[in-house]
C-alpha positions as CSV (number, residue, x, y, z in Angstrom):
1,S,-0.1,-7.1,-4.8
2,G,-3.8,-7.7,-5.9
3,F,-4.7,-8.8,-2.4
4,V,-3.1,-5.4,-0.8
5,S,-4.4,-3.1,-3.3
6,W,-7.9,-4.4,-2.7
7,A,-6.9,-3.8,0.6
8,I,-6.7,-0.3,0.3
9,K,-9.8,0.4,-1.5
10,N,-12.0,-1.3,0.4
11,G,-10.6,0.7,3.2
12,G,-12.3,3.4,1.7
13,Y,-9.2,5.3,-0.2
14,T,-8.5,5.4,-3.8
15,L,-5.6,3.2,-5.0
16,N,-5.7,1.2,-8.7
17,R,-4.3,-2.1,-9.0
18,L,-0.9,-1.9,-8.4
19,T,2.1,-4.9,-9.2
20,T,4.9,-4.8,-6.9
21,V,7.2,-2.6,-8.6
22,G,4.4,0.0,-9.3
23,F,4.0,-0.1,-5.1
24,D,7.6,0.6,-5.9
25,S,7.4,3.2,-8.5
26,K,4.6,5.2,-6.2
27,F,5.8,4.7,-2.2
28,S,9.1,4.4,-2.4
29,S,10.3,8.3,-1.8
30,N,8.7,7.1,2.2
31,S,10.2,4.3,2.5
32,C,13.7,2.6,4.6
33,N,15.6,-0.8,4.0
34,I,13.9,-3.1,6.0
35,K,17.6,-4.2,6.8
36,D,18.8,-0.9,7.9
37,S,17.7,-1.7,12.2
38,N,16.0,2.2,12.1
39,C,13.3,0.6,9.7
40,I,10.0,-0.1,11.9
41,G,6.9,-0.5,9.9
42,Q,3.6,0.9,11.6
43,P,0.3,-1.1,10.8
44,G,-0.8,0.2,7.0
45,D,2.8,-0.2,6.0
46,L,3.5,-2.3,3.5
47,I,6.5,-4.4,2.9
48,N,7.4,-4.8,-0.6
49,S,10.3,-6.0,-2.7
50,R,9.8,-5.0,-6.4
51,E,10.7,-9.0,-7.1
52,C,8.6,-10.9,-5.8
53,H,6.1,-9.8,-3.0
54,V,3.8,-6.9,-1.1
55,Q,2.7,-7.8,2.8
56,M,0.3,-5.4,4.9
57,I,1.6,-5.2,8.2
58,V,-1.4,-5.3,10.4
59,A,0.6,-5.1,13.9
60,V,3.6,-4.7,15.0
61,D,5.4,-6.2,18.3
62,E,9.0,-4.2,19.0
63,S,10.1,-5.9,21.9
64,S,9.5,-9.3,19.9
65,G,10.7,-7.7,16.8
66,K,7.7,-9.2,15.1
67,Y,4.9,-8.0,12.7
68,M,1.7,-9.6,12.2
69,V,0.6,-8.8,8.7
70,A,-1.7,-10.1,6.0
71,E,-0.9,-11.8,2.4
72,S,-2.9,-13.4,-1.0
73,T,-0.6,-16.8,-1.0
74,G,-1.9,-18.2,-4.6
75,S,-1.5,-21.4,-2.4
76,L,-3.4,-21.0,0.3
77,G,-5.5,-17.1,-0.5
78,V,-5.1,-14.7,1.6
79,V,-3.5,-15.2,5.0
80,M,-2.0,-13.6,8.5
81,R,1.1,-14.4,10.1
82,E,4.5,-13.2,11.9
83,W,7.3,-12.2,10.5
84,N,10.8,-11.0,11.7
85,M,10.9,-7.3,11.6
86,H,13.7,-7.0,9.4
87,S,14.1,-10.0,7.0
88,S,13.9,-9.7,3.7
89,N,10.5,-11.3,1.9
90,C,12.0,-12.3,-1.2
91,G,15.8,-14.0,-0.6
92,N,18.7,-11.3,-1.3
93,A,16.2,-9.0,-3.2
94,E,15.9,-5.5,-1.8
95,T,13.2,-5.0,0.7
96,R,11.5,-2.1,1.7
97,I,9.7,-0.6,4.0
98,L,6.9,1.6,2.6
99,H,5.6,4.1,4.9
100,M,1.9,4.3,3.6
101,D,0.8,7.6,6.2
102,S,1.3,10.1,4.2
103,F,-0.7,8.4,1.9
104,F,-4.0,7.7,4.1
105,L,-3.4,11.2,4.8
106,R,-4.0,13.2,1.9
107,E,-6.6,10.5,1.3
108,M,-8.7,11.6,3.8
109,S,-8.3,15.0,3.5
110,L,-9.4,15.0,-0.1
111,H,-12.2,13.6,1.1
112,R,-13.1,16.0,3.8
113,N,-13.1,18.2,1.3
114,L,-15.6,16.5,-1.4
115,L,-18.0,16.0,1.7
116,S,-17.1,19.9,3.3
117,G,-18.1,20.9,-0.6
118,M,-20.9,18.7,-1.4
119,R,-22.7,20.0,2.2
120,E,-22.3,23.5,1.1
121,R,-23.2,23.4,-2.8
122,S,-26.5,21.6,-0.9
123,G,-27.0,24.1,2.0
124,H,-25.9,22.5,4.6
125,Q,-23.3,23.5,7.4
126,A,-20.1,21.7,6.8
127,R,-19.2,20.1,10.1
128,I,-16.5,17.6,9.7
129,A,-14.0,16.7,12.6
């Protein structure tokens, strides 16, 4: 959870460090059970189990049914590895895909508005793509 919090924050987004329970509480409203065949994550989404662990999806290969995930393992540090698409990351505990797109879009919009306001106050024309 520390690595995922760090990665999001260092990607330019506002997010305090969260635990697995914190990720679930903050983002579970836009999530699905990983074992559901219609539950497909995208790069930037998280695989989270409240009881164990959180991983960030960095690539998706639907044809092989695999994700490439980044995670902190503790003993090995941060690693990237393949993960079966509909596999729990914590034994029989419920594992969810936390869809992060609305969070990232909201954060980008806040940053654009902040930048636009700064430009207007400084007298420069605001041009934001």
